[in-house]
FILUM-109572 format. One line per 5 residues: for each residue x negated, y, z of N, C-alpha, C. Coordinates in steps of 0.2 Angstrom, whole numbers, plus 5000, padded with zeros to 4 digits. Each point is the difference from the previous one (the first is absolute). Layout:
! residues N
X:Y:Z:X:Y:Z:X:Y:Z  ... .
//
This chain:
! residues 134
5005:4906:4966:4995:5004:5005:4994:4998:5002  4999:4994:4997:4990:4998:4999:4998:5006:4996  5002:5000:4994:4998:5004:4995:5000:5008:5003  5004:5002:5004:5001:5006:5001:4994:5001:5006  4999:4995:5006:4995:5000:5005:4992:5000:4996 .
4999:4996:4996:4994:4999:4994:4999:5007:4997  5005:5004:4997:4999:5007:4999:4999:5004:5004  5003:4999:5007:4996:5006:5004:4995:5000:5004  4997:4993:4997:4994:4998:5003:4993:5002:4995  5003:4999:4993:4995:5002:4994:5000:5009:5001 .
5004:5003:5002:5001:5006:4999:4996:5004:5007  4998:4996:5004:4996:5002:5004:4993:5000:5000  4998:4995:4993:4994:4999:4997:4996:5007:4996  5004:5004:4999:5001:5004:4995:4998:4999:4994  4993:5002:4998:4998:4999:4992:4996:4993:5001 .
4998:4997:5005:4998:4994:5000:5006:4994:4997  5005:5002:4998:5007:4994:4999:5003:5004:4997  5005:4995:4997:5004:5003:4992:5005:4994:5001  5008:5003:5002:5007:4995:5000:5002:5003:4994  5000:4995:4993:5001:5003:4994:5008:4999:4998 .
5003:4993:5003:5004:4998:4996:4999:4995:4995  5005:5001:4996:5000:4996:4993:4994:5004:4995  4996:4998:4997:4995:5002:4994:5000:4995:4996  5000:5003:4993:4999:4995:4994:4995:4995:5001  5000:4995:4996:4993:4995:5002:4994:5001:4996 .
5000:5004:4997:4993:5002:4998:4997:5007:5003  5005:5002:5005:4996:5004:5004:4998:4995:5006  5004:4996:5004:4999:4995:5005:4991:4999:4997  5002:4996:4994:4993:4997:4998:4993:5004:5001  5001:5007:4997:4994:5005:5001:4999:5002:5007 .
5005:5001:5004:4999:5000:5008:4997:4995:5001  5001:4993:5001:4997:4994:5002:4993:4999:4998  4998:5003:4994:4994:4998:4997:4996:5006:5004  5002:5005:5002:4995:5005:5004:5000:4998:5007  5006:4995:5003:5002:5000:5008:4993:4995:5003 .
5000:5002:5007:4997:4994:5004:5003:4995:5002  5006:5003:5003:5004:4996:5004:5006:5001:4997  5004:4994:5000:5006:5000:4999:5005:4997:5006  5005:5003:5000:5003:4997:5006:5008:4998:4998  5003:4995:5001:5006:4995:4997:5003:5000:5005 .
5005:5002:5005:5002:4997:5007:5006:4998:4998  5001:4994:4996:5006:4997:4999:5003:5000:5005  5008:4999:5001:5005:4997:5006:5005:4996:4997  4999:4998:4994:5004:4995:4996:4996:4994:4999  5003:4994:4998:4997:4994:4998:5000:5001:4992 .
4995:5005:4997:4998:4999:4995:4999:4993:4997  5002:4998:4993:4995:4995:4998:4994:4999:4997  5000:5006:4997:4993:5002:4997:4999:5007:4999  4995:5003:5005:5001:5007:5000:4995:5003:4994  5002:5003:4996:4996:5002:4993:4996:5005:5003 .
5002:5006:5007:4996:5003:5002:4993:4996:5004  5001:4996:5004:4994:4996:5000:4995:4998:4996  5005:4997:4994:4994:4997:4994:4998:5006:4996  5002:5006:5000:4997:5005:4997:4996:5005:5004  4998:4999:5007:4996:5003:5005:4994:4996:4999 .
5002:4993:5002:4994:4995:5000:4995:5002:4993  5005:4999:4993:4997:5000:4995:4995:5007:4998  5002:5005:5005:4997:5006:5000:4995:5001:5004  4999:4995:5004:4993:4999:5004:5003:5006:5007  5005:5001:5002:5000:5003:5005:5002:4995:5005 .
4995:5001:5007:5003:4997:5004:5008:5002:5003  5002:4994:5003:5006:4999:5001:5003:4999:5006  5006:5004:5002:5003:4999:5007:5007:5000:4999  5000:4993:5002:5009:4997:4997:5002:4997:5006  5006:4995:4999:5004:4997:5005:5001:4995:4997 .
5001:4995:5005:5002:4993:4999:5008:5000:4997  5003:5000:4996:5007:4999:4998:4999:4997:4993  5004:4996:5000:5002:4995:4992:4994:4997:5000  4999:5002:4992:4995:4997:4996:4993:5005:5000  4998:5005:5004:4996:5004:5000:4994:4996:5004 .
5000:4997:5005:4995:4995:5001:4997:4996:4996  5004:4997:4996:4997:4996:4994:4994:5003:4996  5002:5007:4999:4996:5004:4996:4994:5003:5004  5002:5001:5007:4994:5006:5003:4998:4995:5003  5000:4995:5004:4996:4996:5004:4993:5000:5000 .
4998:5002:5003:4991:5001:4999:4997:5005:4996  5005:5004:4998:4999:5006:4994:5002:5007:5004  5003:4999:5005:5006:5005:5003:4999:5000:5007  4999:5006:5004:5002:4999:5008:5009:5001:5000  5002:4993:5003:5006:5000:4999:5004:5000:5007 .
5003:5005:5001:5004:5001:5007:5006:4997:5001  5000:4995:5007:5004:4998:5000:5009:5003:5003  4996:5006:5002:5006:5004:5005:4998:5007:4998  5005:5002:4993:4996:5006:4997:5006:5006:5004  4996:5006:5002:5002:5004:5005:4995:5006:4998 .
5002:5007:5002:4996:5005:4999:4993:4998:5004  5000:4998:5005:4996:4998:5004:4994:4997:4997  5002:4994:4998:4996:4994:4997:4997:5002:4992  5006:5004:4998:4996:5003:4993:4995:5006:5001  5002:5004:5004:4995:5004:5003:4991:4998:5003 .
5002:4994:5004:4994:4997:5003:4996:4996:4995  5004:4998:4994:4995:4998:4995:4998:5003:4996  5002:5006:4999:4997:5005:4996:4994:5005:5002  5002:5000:5008:4995:5002:5002:4993:4997:5001  5001:4993:5003:4994:4997:4999:4995:4999:4993 .
5006:5000:4995:4996:5000:4993:4997:5007:4998  5003:5005:5003:4997:5007:4998:4994:5001:5005  4999:4996:5006:4995:5000:5005:4992:4996:4999  5003:4996:4995:4996:4995:4998:5000:4998:4992  4996:5006:4996:4999:4998:4995:4997:4993:4996 .
4996:4997:5004:4998:4993:4999:5006:4996:5000  5004:5000:5005:5004:4995:4999:5006:5000:4995  5003:5009:4996:5002:5001:4997:4998:4997:4993  4993:5003:4999:4999:4997:4993:5000:4990:5001  4998:4998:5005:5002:4992:5000:5007:4998:4997 .
5005:5005:5002:5007:4997:4998:5001:5002:4993  4996:5006:4998:5000:5002:4991:4998:4995:4998  4994:4996:5001:4995:4997:4995:5006:4993:5001  5004:4997:5005:5002:4996:5002:5007:5000:4993  5002:5007:5001:5006:4999:4994:4996:5001:4993 .
4995:5002:4998:4997:5001:4994:4997:4994:4998  4997:4997:5004:4993:4993:4999:5007:4993:4999  5005:5000:5006:5004:4995:5001:5007:5000:4995  5002:5003:4995:5005:5001:4996:5001:4993:4995  5005:4996:5003:5000:4996:4996:5007:4999:4994 .
5003:5006:5000:5006:5000:4998:4999:5004:4991  4995:4999:4997:4997:5003:4994:5006:4998:4996  5000:5001:4993:5004:4996:4996:4997:4994:4998  4993:5001:4998:4997:4994:5000:5000:4996:5004  4999:5001:5004:5000:4994:5009:5008:4997:5000 .
5005:5002:4998:5005:5000:5001:5003:4996:4992  4996:5002:4994:5001:4996:4996:4997:4992:5000  4995:5000:5004:4997:4993:5002:5003:4997:5004  5004:5004:5006:5002:4994:5001:5006:4999:4998  5005:5001:4995:5005:4999:4999:4996:4994:4995 .
4996:5001:4996:4998:4995:4994:4998:4994:5004  4997:5000:5007:4998:4995:5003:5006:4996:5002  5006:5003:5003:5006:4997:5002:5004:4996:4994  4999:5005:4997:5002:4994:4991:4998:4995:4998  4994:5001:5002:4995:4993:4998:5001:4996:5006 .
5001:5000:5005:5002:4996:5005:5005:4998:5000  5006:5001:4997:5006:4999:4997:5000:4993:4996  4996:5004:4994:5000:4996:4995:4996:4993:5000  4997:4998:5006:4996:4996:4999:5005:4992:5001 .
//
C-alpha cells in the first residue's frame, strides 16, 4: 500500500517526477549522475543500502530514512527522516527546491565527504590487518 501511495503522489507531480519501478543498474547510474536529488525512503532495516551509497557517490542531495545501516553511511551526508511519510518527504523536498543554497549544501556534503571509495575502504582494511598483526 505504501508503494501505491507514493505512486499516486508522484503522478500528481506530472513531468517533474517519475516512478520507474525496476531499471537496469547502468541506467540507474546514468540517471543518478544527472540528478540533483535522490530519495531513498526505505522502510525496512537495510543492512547496507546500495542506493544510499550510489546517491552519495554521485553527489546527489540525499533524502533518506533512519533504518538499519542507512545512518552509518548517511549521517552528516544526507537529510534523514525520522518519520517517513508523504508529508515529511514532501516538506523536505519543498524546502530544498525553495532554497537552492541549502540543496547545494547537501550536494556538496555528499560529494566532498564520501569515505566509501575503493581506496579509502582498502586503507581501512589494511590498517585493521596491521593492527591485528602487531
